[in-house]
N, C-alpha and C positions, 0 to 999 in steps of 0.2 A: 198536473194541473186539472185534468178531467176529474180525477178523484176528488180533489178539493172542491171543484165546482159542484159535483154531485152532492157532497156533504152539505154545502151551503143551501142548496135547493131543498134537501131533505129537512134541514132544521127549519127553514121557512115554512115547509108543509106542516111540520109537527106543531108549530106555534099556532096553526089555525085549528088544531084539534084539541080535545080534552083528554085523550087517552093515547096509549101506546099499544100497538098490536105486536105480536111475537117477532115479526121480521124487523120492525122498527126498533124494538127493544134490543135485539142483538146488534143491529147495524149502527145504533146510536154511538157506540164506542168506535173511535177511529181505528183501533186495532182489532175490534171484535173481542171474542173471548178465547181466541186461539193462544196456545202456549202458556196458559195460566199455571200449569203445574211444574214449570221450570223452577228449580230452587232459586231463591232470591240471593242476590250478591250479599257478601258479608265482609266487612273490613273492620279492623280494629284501629284504635287511635295510635298504636305503636308505629312510630316512623312515618306516619302519614302527615303530609303537609298539604293543606287545602288553601286555595286562593280566596281572598276576601269575597270574591263574587260567588263562591261556592257555599258561603255560609247560609244556613237556613234558620230564620228567626221564628220561633214558636210562641204561641199563646195557648193557655189551657183553660177550657171551660168545663167546670165540674171538677172539684178538688177533693173529692172523698177518697175512699179506699182504692177504688180503680184508678182515679185520676193520679194519685200519688204513685201507684205501680207503673202507670204509663210514663210518668216523668222519669222514674229510675231507668226504664228502658231507653227512652230517648236520650238521657243524659250520657249514655255510652256511645252514641253515634257521633263520629267526627264531624266537626263543623257546625254543630247545633248550638244555638243560643236560645235561652228562655228568658223572655222579657215581661211577661204578664200572666196573671191568672184571674179567674172569675169564679165566684161561688155565692150561693145565697146564704151561707153560714159564715159569719165573721171569724169565728175561731178557726175554721178550716182554711180561710184565706190567710190568716196569720201563720198557721202551720206550714202551708205551702211556701209562703214568702221566706220563712226561716230556712227551710230545706233548699230551696233554689239558691238563695244567697250563700249558704254554706258550701254548696257545690261550686258556685261561681268563684268563691274564695280559693277553694282548692285547685281550681283550674287557672288561677291568676287572671280571672276576668273582672270586669267592673261589676261590683256587687249591687245590683238593683233589679227588683222584680215588682212591677206595679200591680196593685190589686184592684179588682172591680166587683161591684155587686151585680151589675147588669151587663150581660154579655154584649149588648149593642155597643157599649162604650169601648170594649176590647176590640170589636170588629172594626171600629172607626180608626184604629191605629194603622197608619200607612206603612210603618216599618215592619209589620208582622206579615210573614210569607204564608204561614200555615197555622192551623189550629188543631189541637187534640181535644176531642169532645168525649166526656165521660159523665154525662148527665143521665137522669132517669130516662127510660125509653120514650116517654111521651114528650120529651123535649128535643129528641134527636132531629126530627124533621125541620122544625123551625131553626134550631141552631145551625144545621147543615145548610139549608137553603139560603139563609141570610148570609152565611159565611161565603158561599159561592158567589152570591150577588156582590159581596165586598171583594171578590177576586182572591179569596184565600183558598188554598188547598186544605183538605180535610182528612184527618185520621179520626174515625168515629167508632165508638165501641159497638159491639154486637148486642142484640140484634139491630138491624139497620133502623127499624122504625117500630111504632106501636101498631100501626094498621097497614093494610095492603096499599091503599091509596097514597099514604104518605111516602112509602117506598118508591112508588112509580113517580111521584113528584120530585123526589130526590134525584132520581136518574136524570130527569129533564134538566134540573138545576145544575147538576155537575156537567152535563154535556153542553148545554147552552152557554155556560160561562167558561168552557175550556179549562176546568179544574181537574186536579188529581184527587181521587178519594180512595182511601184504603179502609176497608171494613176490619174491625178488630177480631176477626176469626183467625187467631194466631196459629191454629193447628195447620193451617195451609203452609206455614213456613217451617214445620217440624219434620224431621227425618223420617220417622216411622209412618206418618201419614202420607208423606211424599212417595215413599216406597209402595204403600198400599195402592194409591192412585195409579202409579206406573204399572204395577202388576195387573190390576184389573183392566185398565185401559188397553194394555197390550195383549189381552186374551189369555193370560197365564193360567187362569182357572176356568177357562171356557166362557160360554155365554152365561151371563148372570141371570139367575132365575128369581132368587129371593134375597133380601137384605134384612138382617136383624140390627136394628139401631136402638140401643137403650139410651134414653135421655131423661126419664122421669115424668112426673105427674103434671097434668094441666093446672092452670091457676084455679083458686078457690075464691068464694065470695069474701069480700072485705069484712073482717070481724074484730078489728082492733079497737079497744075502747079509746074514747077521746081523752086527751091529756092537754094541759096548758102548753101553749107555744112558748118556747124559750125566747128571751129578748134578743139573743144573738142570731136568730133565724128569721128570714123573710119568708114566712109560710106562703103568702099569697104568690110570691114569685116562684116558689117551689112548685105550686100547683100549676102555674102557667095555663096552658090551653085545656087542661083537664076539665071536663064539663060534667061532673058528678057530685051533687050536693051531699052524698053519703060519705065522701072521703074527707076525713078530718085528721088532725095531727096526732101522731103517736111516735115516740122516739125510734121505734123499729124502722119506720119509713125513712128516716134521715138520722142514722145512728150518730150519737154525740161523741166528741172527742175532747180531750183536755190538753193544755199546754204545760202546766206546772202543777202536778207532775205530768210528763209526757205520756199520754195513753191514747192509743189509736182505737178505731171502731172495733167492737167486740163481735160484730156480725155484719153480713152483707145487707145492704138496704132491702128491707122486706117488701117494698113496693112491687118487686118482680113476682111475688107469689100470689097476688090478688087480681081477680078479673077486672076490677075497676081501675087498676094502675099498672098492670103488667100482663105478661103472657105465660107465666109459670116456667116450669122446667122445659116445657115444650119449645119455648124460644130460647131460654137461658142456655141449655145444653143442646137443644136442637140446632142452634146457630153454629154449633161445633160438629156434632155428629151427623146430623141430616146434611150439613154443608159438605162434609167430606164424602158422603155417599153420593150426593149429586155430582160432585166433581169427578168421582171415579167412573160413574156410568155415563158421563158426557151430557149431563142435564143442567149445567150451568146456564142460566138465562131461561130455563124452562121449569118443568116440575110435574108432579102427579096430576092426573086427570080425574081421580076420584078419591075421596077421603071417607072412610068408614069408621065411626067412633067405636071404642071398645064396648062390648055388650050388645051392639045392634046386630040382630040376626045370628046371634051365637058367636060373633067375632071375639076372640079371646084377647086381642090386642088392637090398639089404634092401627088401622091398616091404610096404606096408601098405594094406589095403583097407577102405573105409568102406561102410556099408550103402546109402548113396545112390549108390554107384557110383564115387566119386572114388577114385583110386589115387595114393598118395604113395610115392615111392622115394627112397632115400638115395643121391643121385648128384650129380655136378657140375651146378650151375644155370647156369653159363656157362663159357667156355673158360679163364678164369683159374684155376679150380680152388679158389678160396677158399670159405669157408662162406657159405651164403646160400640163397635160395629163388627158384624160378621157378614161377609160377602159369600154367598153360596152359588157356585157355578156348575156347569155341566161336567167340569174336569177337576173339581175340588172346592176348597174353601180357603178364606183368608180372614184372620181376626186381627183387629187393631184397636188399641186405646192408647192413652198417654203412657209412654214408657214401655209399651209392650206391642209386639207384632209377631204373628205366627201363621204359617201356611201349611196346608196339607201336603204340599210338595216342597220339602226343605231346600231343594235346589234352586227355587225361585227367591226364597228369602230365608236367611238364617234366623232362627228364633232369637228374639231379644226380650229381655224382661228386667225391669229395674224398679226400684221404689221411687215414687214421685212425691217430693215434699209438698206440703200444703202451701199453695200460693206460687209454686214454681212456674206453672204455665201462665200466671198472670203477668210475669215479667218476661217479655219476648223480644229481646233486642234485635234478632234477625228480622222480625216482622216489621219493626220500626225502621230498621236500616233500609229495608226494601222500599218503604214509603219514602224515606228521605232521598234515596237514589232516584225514585220516580219523580219527585218534585224537581230534582235537578235535570233529569233527562226529558221530562214531559211525556213519558211513556206510562202505559197502564201498569199499576202495581200487581202483585200476585192475587189480590182479593179486591177487585175494583167494585164500583157501585152496582153494576149489573148482577154480580155474584151475590152481594149482600141483599139485593132486592128479591132475587128469585128464592133464596133460602128464607128470607123473612116472609114472603108470600106463602111458602109451604107451611110455615109455623102458624101463621095467622089463620089460614083456612082449616088446618087441623083443629085448631081451637074452636072455630066456627061450627064445624061438624059436631064436636064434642058438646058444645052448648045447645045446638039444635036437636041433639040426640037422634041424628039420622044421617045417612050419606049425603055428601055434598059433591056435585060435579063441577069441575073447573076446566076451562079451555085455555091451556097455556099458549095457544097460538093467538087467540083474540083477547086474552087476559080478562075474561068475563065468566059469569056463572050461567050463561045462557038465559033461560026464562025463569030462573030461580030468584024471584024478587026478594024472598025472605033472607036468603044468604047475601044478596047484593046490598040489602038494607041493614045488615048487621054492623054494629059499632066497630068490629075489627076489620071491616072493609073500609069504612069511613065514618067519622063522627063529626058533629058540629062542635067547633072549638068554642070555649068560653070567651065572651067578649073581654077585651077588644082583639083577641088574637086571631090572625088569619095567615094563610100562606100566600 
């Protein structure tokens, strides 16, 4: 009872402030961030009988390529029902409806999936327990915060948000409304990354000195030519809170699909590659590789204290320094040049990427290497099952909101340093830039939403 009382007093205190400090950030979760590297539970539908009270009813917001992949993953989780979807593109709504109802038919369920153009209408549904959000990053904060206020649990794609401030606001919304949130950094539920985290945390390769984490380039200026908006797309709704008059429609931002013949997107939404609409590979892959690095060195909920952009003072790579002396650089982790991580310790090294893990001491980890098919990691049923289990148990999932927030903060500040062309210092204890008003005023820390959008 004393613990519950202290949490109530803490939340009342937080509501009187406009920010979270490091201690508050960590303690906002009832369970803290301990035990997050435990493998999630995994159950198949074979032979499993769930009581009606264990059914989890889902709605989907964002029905593009990633949203459809997430549906495929959730559809393999026992006791899940899908009743609604929302997208700004009418053809994608119809595609999703057809796929869900075909799945329902195959499971002998009632064949009905309601479609919405505006996500608020979906959130007003009292029968929906949780939502899966796969919208562009600039929509994540509003979608998630309003879902929490509607008392829905949330599975939201990575990176958590478009800005630092949005991520912090999302932490508050999740905890104040007692919701479960899983960030879609599915590598946390993958065997090779779980092994890597365990070896590093247990001191298998000694004290970590440097980390090589290859993720790719930062975003570039928006340069797509303007094209006519299709009648099937609500472009104004796609823009939402984005407040940049230079952003106009191009099909690469919202890749088209067809139903007859059935043809899916031919590329990932290109909004992620531009400064005005996304955070580039820094966040797109950083939300995976930087995220695993943070977990392995015990920095969930924290992060680097200094960010040095590539080229400054002779820096060959984007460099991030931690207060404990560890230095992480965005550079190749092995000769093949693919995205991944190399941990360099006083007693050896460990390399890991999707489908591959190797250690300088083979007794710690047996080398594994396999070909990973395109899109294989976009469908991660164990990660979704872990979320569904958490919805039922009301316990933290393997990648809760605090994890998503700290990784997102790292990625955003890295891009701030790149754009300012100079080092940026960040205090992970107070969650501020000190007296660096230029960094604090950067759009990737916080930007003014386009009217009438507000958090």
